[in-house]
C-alpha positions as CSV (number, residue, x, y, z in Angstrom):
1,M,-0.5,5.1,-18.3
2,D,-4.0,4.0,-18.5
3,M,-4.4,0.6,-18.9
4,K,-8.0,-0.8,-19.2
5,P,-8.8,-4.0,-17.6
6,R,-9.0,-7.6,-19.6
7,F,-12.1,-8.7,-17.7
8,T,-15.1,-7.3,-16.3
9,K,-15.6,-8.1,-12.3
10,R,-18.1,-10.9,-13.3
11,E,-16.0,-12.2,-16.3
12,F,-12.9,-12.3,-13.8
13,I,-14.7,-14.3,-10.9
14,K,-15.8,-16.7,-13.9
15,V,-12.2,-17.5,-14.9
16,M,-11.2,-17.5,-11.3
17,A,-13.8,-20.2,-10.4
18,A,-12.8,-22.3,-13.7
19,T,-9.4,-22.7,-12.1
20,G,-10.9,-23.8,-8.5
21,V,-9.9,-21.1,-6.9
22,L,-13.2,-19.8,-5.6
23,A,-14.3,-23.2,-5.0
24,P,-14.6,-22.9,-1.2
25,L,-17.1,-20.0,-1.7
26,G,-19.6,-21.4,-3.8
27,K,-21.1,-24.1,-5.8
28,I,-19.4,-24.2,-9.4
29,V,-21.6,-24.7,-12.3
30,G,-19.4,-24.9,-15.5
31,Q,-17.5,-22.0,-15.1
32,T,-19.8,-19.7,-12.8
33,I,-20.6,-19.3,-9.3
34,E,-24.2,-20.1,-7.8
35,N,-24.6,-17.1,-5.9
36,N,-27.0,-18.0,-2.6
37,G,-27.9,-14.2,-1.7
38,E,-28.9,-11.1,-3.0
39,P,-26.3,-8.5,-4.4
40,I,-25.3,-6.4,-1.3
41,F,-22.7,-4.0,-3.5
42,L,-22.6,-3.8,-7.3
43,D,-23.5,-7.3,-8.4
44,Y,-21.7,-8.9,-5.2
45,S,-23.2,-11.5,-3.2
46,Q,-22.0,-11.3,0.4
47,A,-19.8,-14.4,-0.2
48,D,-18.2,-12.8,-3.4
49,L,-17.9,-9.2,-1.5
50,D,-16.3,-11.0,1.0
51,A,-13.7,-13.2,-1.3
52,A,-13.1,-9.8,-3.3
53,Y,-11.8,-8.7,-0.2
54,N,-9.6,-11.6,0.8
55,Q,-6.7,-11.8,-1.4
56,G,-5.9,-15.4,0.1
57,V,-8.3,-16.3,-2.1
58,W,-6.9,-15.1,-5.2
59,A,-3.1,-16.2,-4.5
60,P,-3.0,-20.0,-3.8
61,N,0.9,-19.5,-3.8
62,R,0.6,-17.1,-0.6
63,D,2.5,-19.5,1.9
64,R,5.3,-20.1,-0.5
65,I,5.7,-16.3,-1.4
66,R,5.5,-15.6,2.5
67,V,8.7,-18.1,3.0
68,Q,10.8,-16.8,-0.1
69,R,10.2,-13.3,1.4
70,A,11.3,-14.1,4.8
71,N,14.6,-15.8,3.3
72,R,15.2,-12.8,1.0
73,N,14.8,-10.7,4.1
74,K,17.2,-12.2,6.2
75,A,19.8,-12.2,3.6
76,S,19.4,-8.3,3.0
77,L,20.0,-8.1,7.0
78,Q,22.9,-9.9,6.5
79,R,24.4,-7.7,4.1
80,L,23.0,-4.3,5.1
81,G,23.1,-5.0,9.0
82,N,20.3,-4.2,11.5
83,P,18.6,-0.8,10.9
84,E,18.6,2.1,13.3
85,R,15.4,1.8,15.7
86,I,14.5,5.5,16.2
87,A,11.5,6.8,18.1
88,Y,9.2,9.1,16.3
89,G,6.6,9.5,19.1
90,V,5.9,8.7,22.6
91,S,4.0,5.4,22.8
92,D,5.9,2.1,22.3
93,I,4.9,1.2,18.8
94,E,5.9,4.7,17.0
95,Q,9.4,3.4,15.9
96,L,10.9,3.4,12.9
97,D,13.6,1.4,10.7
98,L,16.3,3.6,9.1
99,Y,18.6,2.3,6.9
100,R,21.3,4.9,5.6
101,A,22.7,5.4,2.5
102,D,26.5,6.1,2.0
103,K,26.5,9.9,1.4
104,T,24.9,12.9,3.1
105,G,22.5,14.6,1.2
106,A,20.5,11.7,-0.1
107,P,16.8,11.4,-1.0
108,I,14.7,9.4,1.4
109,H,12.2,6.8,0.6
110,I,9.1,6.0,3.3
111,Y,7.6,2.7,3.1
112,L,4.3,1.7,4.5
113,H,3.8,-1.7,5.1
114,G,0.4,-3.6,4.4
115,G,-1.4,-6.2,6.3
116,A,-5.0,-5.5,6.0
117,W,-4.4,-2.9,8.8
118,R,-4.1,-5.6,11.6
119,S,-0.4,-7.2,10.8
120,G,2.9,-6.7,9.4
121,G,6.0,-4.4,10.4
122,G,8.5,-5.2,12.8
123,F,12.2,-4.5,13.4
124,G,14.1,-5.6,10.2
125,S,10.4,-6.3,8.4
126,A,11.2,-4.1,5.4
127,A,15.2,-5.1,4.7
128,S,15.0,-6.8,1.6
129,K,13.1,-3.4,0.3
130,A,15.5,-1.3,2.0
131,E,18.7,-2.8,0.3
132,V,17.3,-1.7,-2.9
133,F,17.1,1.9,-1.9
134,V,20.4,2.0,0.2
135,C,22.0,0.5,-2.8
136,A,20.4,3.0,-5.1
137,G,21.9,6.1,-2.8
138,A,18.8,6.8,-1.1
139,H,18.0,6.5,3.0
140,F,15.2,4.5,3.5
141,I,12.5,4.4,6.4
142,S,10.2,1.7,7.5
143,P,8.1,3.3,10.3
144,D,6.1,0.8,12.9
145,F,2.5,1.9,13.8
146,I,-0.5,0.6,15.7
147,Q,-2.7,-2.1,14.2
148,V,-6.4,-1.7,14.0
149,C,-7.1,-4.5,16.7
150,E,-4.9,-2.7,19.0
151,A,-6.7,0.5,18.8
152,G,-10.3,-0.9,19.1
153,G,-11.2,-1.3,15.6
154,S,-10.3,2.4,14.7
155,L,-8.3,3.5,11.5
156,F,-7.8,7.0,13.3
157,S,-4.9,6.6,15.6
158,M,-3.1,4.6,12.6
159,V,-3.3,7.2,10.0
160,E,-2.4,9.9,12.2
161,Q,0.6,7.7,13.5
162,V,2.0,7.4,10.1
163,R,1.6,11.3,9.5
164,R,3.4,11.8,12.7
165,A,6.1,9.5,11.0
166,V,6.4,11.5,7.9
167,A,6.3,14.7,9.9
168,W,9.5,13.2,11.9
169,V,11.4,12.6,9.1
170,Y,11.2,15.9,7.3
171,S,11.8,17.8,10.7
172,N,15.3,15.2,11.6
173,A,16.4,14.6,7.8
174,R,19.5,16.4,8.2
175,T,20.6,14.5,11.7
176,F,21.1,11.3,9.5
177,G,22.1,12.8,6.0
178,G,18.8,13.1,4.4
179,D,17.5,15.5,2.2
180,P,14.2,17.0,3.4
181,E,13.6,18.6,0.1
182,R,13.5,14.7,-1.6
183,I,11.0,12.7,0.5
184,Y,9.2,9.9,-1.2
185,L,6.8,7.8,-0.2
186,S,5.1,4.4,-0.9
187,G,2.6,1.7,0.4
188,H,1.4,-1.8,-0.3
189,S,-2.3,-2.8,0.2
190,S,-3.7,-1.3,3.5
191,G,-0.1,0.6,3.2
192,G,-1.5,1.8,0.0
193,H,-4.6,3.5,1.4
194,L,-2.4,5.1,4.5
195,V,-0.3,6.5,1.6
196,A,-2.9,8.3,0.2
197,A,-4.1,8.8,3.9
198,V,-0.9,10.6,4.2
199,L,-0.8,12.7,1.0
200,M,-4.5,14.3,2.4
201,T,-2.8,15.8,5.4
202,D,-2.9,19.7,5.7
203,W,0.9,19.9,6.7
204,V,0.6,24.1,6.7
205,N,-2.1,24.1,9.3
206,D,-1.7,20.9,11.4
207,F,2.1,20.4,11.5
208,N,3.4,23.7,10.7
209,L,5.9,22.3,7.8
210,P,5.5,22.8,3.6
211,G,2.8,21.8,2.0
212,D,4.7,20.1,-0.7
213,L,6.4,18.2,2.1
214,V,6.2,14.6,0.1
215,K,7.2,15.3,-3.4
216,G,6.0,11.8,-4.9
217,A,3.7,8.8,-3.8
218,L,3.4,5.1,-4.8
219,C,0.1,3.1,-3.7
220,S,0.4,-0.1,-4.6
221,S,-2.8,-2.4,-4.6
222,G,-4.6,-0.1,-2.0
223,I,-8.0,1.0,-0.9
224,F,-9.2,3.9,-1.3
225,D,-13.1,3.8,-0.7
226,L,-13.8,2.6,2.5
227,Y,-17.5,1.7,2.4
228,P,-17.6,-1.5,0.0
229,V,-14.9,-2.5,2.5
230,S,-17.2,-1.6,5.5
231,L,-19.9,-4.3,3.8
232,S,-17.2,-6.8,3.6
233,S,-15.9,-9.4,6.4
234,R,-13.4,-6.7,7.1
235,R,-16.2,-5.3,9.4
236,E,-15.6,-8.3,12.0
237,Y,-12.3,-6.3,13.0
238,I,-12.7,-2.7,11.8
239,A,-15.6,-0.9,13.8
240,F,-16.4,1.3,10.3
241,T,-18.5,4.4,11.4
242,D,-19.8,6.7,8.6
243,D,-17.5,9.4,9.8
244,M,-14.3,7.2,9.5
245,I,-15.5,5.9,5.9
246,N,-16.1,9.6,4.9
247,Q,-12.9,11.3,6.6
248,L,-10.5,8.4,5.4
249,S,-11.5,7.4,1.6
250,P,-9.4,9.4,-0.2
251,I,-11.3,9.5,-3.3
252,R,-13.8,11.8,-1.2
253,H,-11.0,14.2,-1.0
254,L,-9.6,14.7,-4.2
255,N,-9.1,18.3,-3.4
256,K,-6.5,17.7,-0.9
257,F,-4.1,15.8,-3.3
258,N,-1.1,18.0,-4.4
259,T,1.6,15.2,-4.7
260,P,2.5,13.3,-8.0
261,V,1.2,9.9,-7.1
262,I,1.5,6.4,-9.1
263,I,-1.0,4.1,-8.6
264,T,-0.4,0.1,-9.3
265,Y,-2.1,-3.3,-9.3
266,G,-1.7,-6.6,-10.6
267,T,-4.0,-8.3,-13.0
268,A,-4.2,-11.5,-10.7
269,E,-5.6,-9.5,-7.8
270,S,-8.9,-9.3,-6.7
271,P,-11.3,-7.8,-8.7
272,E,-12.1,-5.3,-6.2
273,F,-8.6,-4.2,-5.6
274,Q,-8.5,-3.4,-9.2
275,R,-11.4,-1.4,-9.2
276,Q,-10.6,0.3,-6.8
277,S,-7.2,1.2,-8.3
278,R,-8.6,2.1,-11.5
279,E,-11.3,4.5,-9.9
280,F,-9.4,6.3,-8.0
281,Y,-6.6,7.1,-11.0
282,D,-9.6,7.9,-12.9
283,A,-11.2,10.2,-10.2
284,L,-7.7,12.1,-9.7
285,M,-7.4,12.8,-13.4
286,N,-10.9,13.7,-13.6
287,A,-9.8,16.2,-11.0
288,G,-7.0,17.5,-12.6
289,K,-4.6,15.9,-10.4
290,D,-0.8,14.3,-11.3
291,A,-1.3,10.9,-11.1
292,Q,-0.6,7.9,-13.3
293,L,-1.4,4.0,-13.4
294,Y,0.6,0.9,-14.0
295,V,-1.0,-2.6,-14.2
296,G,1.4,-5.5,-13.6
297,E,0.4,-8.0,-15.9
298,Q,-0.3,-11.7,-14.3
299,L,0.8,-10.4,-10.8
300,N,-1.4,-11.5,-7.6
301,H,-1.4,-9.3,-4.5
302,Y,1.7,-11.1,-2.8
303,E,3.9,-11.3,-6.0
304,I,3.5,-7.2,-7.2
305,A,4.4,-6.4,-3.8
306,D,8.0,-8.4,-3.7
307,T,8.4,-6.8,-7.1
308,M,9.9,-3.5,-5.3
309,D,12.8,-6.1,-3.8
310,N,14.5,-5.6,-7.0
311,P,15.5,-3.0,-9.1
312,Y,14.3,-3.6,-12.0
313,G,10.9,-5.4,-10.5
314,F,7.6,-3.9,-11.4
315,L,7.6,-1.7,-8.2
316,G,11.0,-1.1,-7.8
317,Y,12.0,0.1,-11.2
318,I,8.8,2.7,-10.9
319,A,9.7,3.5,-7.5
320,L,13.4,4.3,-8.3
321,K,12.1,6.0,-11.4
322,Q,10.0,8.5,-9.6
323,M,12.8,9.4,-7.2
324,R,14.8,10.4,-10.5
325,I,17.6,8.2,-8.8
326,Q,20.5,7.8,-11.1
327,G,22.5,4.4,-12.2
328,W,19.4,1.9,-12.0
329,I,16.9,3.6,-14.5
């Protein structure tokens, strides 16, 4: 469903400034922030744009959430046991965690982690999410892939690796009891961007695989236009080029999308992450694509990600429903 934002970008910044969340970034005057520079994108000053692509600014509870996340993950690993660690490519990082369901011919959910393209992942790091899908009767796979700082600032290697990981899953599904005709994909934050990049893949010509390899996808709190990101402080560790911005901005390649896609964001996330998701959804709909938009009320960037750790949480319920897994929905 298409839900319109409750605030404009400027109104959102005013509200956040009033709470003190944006206090370090500018002088608060009443309920506004006094900008010290000219707009560089929309009506953002440099400081505003940097803040809009820094989710920590909008989530004062981030550190507590990370501790809770680690505790849940540890508990899930104790219940599930360690995942199988399998190589899907030739480099050391190209490995994936496989959590098997208790039945053969089960659907497969592939999760692409976030972390601003420069962190996240690792052995067993997605166990708390895996438990939801395994208990619902699906195999769960979480691939690792190169981080942008290890790739000379380029995002191309990361995108190519996640594409190869998905191709490996399809080609090897039956060896671990999976159904190659029921592969679903999800990702959060930069992982949401990577999911959209995977959906742009020409599976037939580039991999000699079916064009409808992915049956459904969930892009949560993702980035779909790299241009404004390239103007933000993220350019300090990503070597943006015109070619990278053009090729890896999903909103510029709507003709390549043939997979049903769900887009989500939280109303307590930064205004840019909200805008990116809304505009990507609108663009897909205007292009006649199969897209849905869900908005999580009062959820910030980290809170919304953790709702996938619960089959009845905001993301967990949406993902299981998209896979048509019975018993949990």
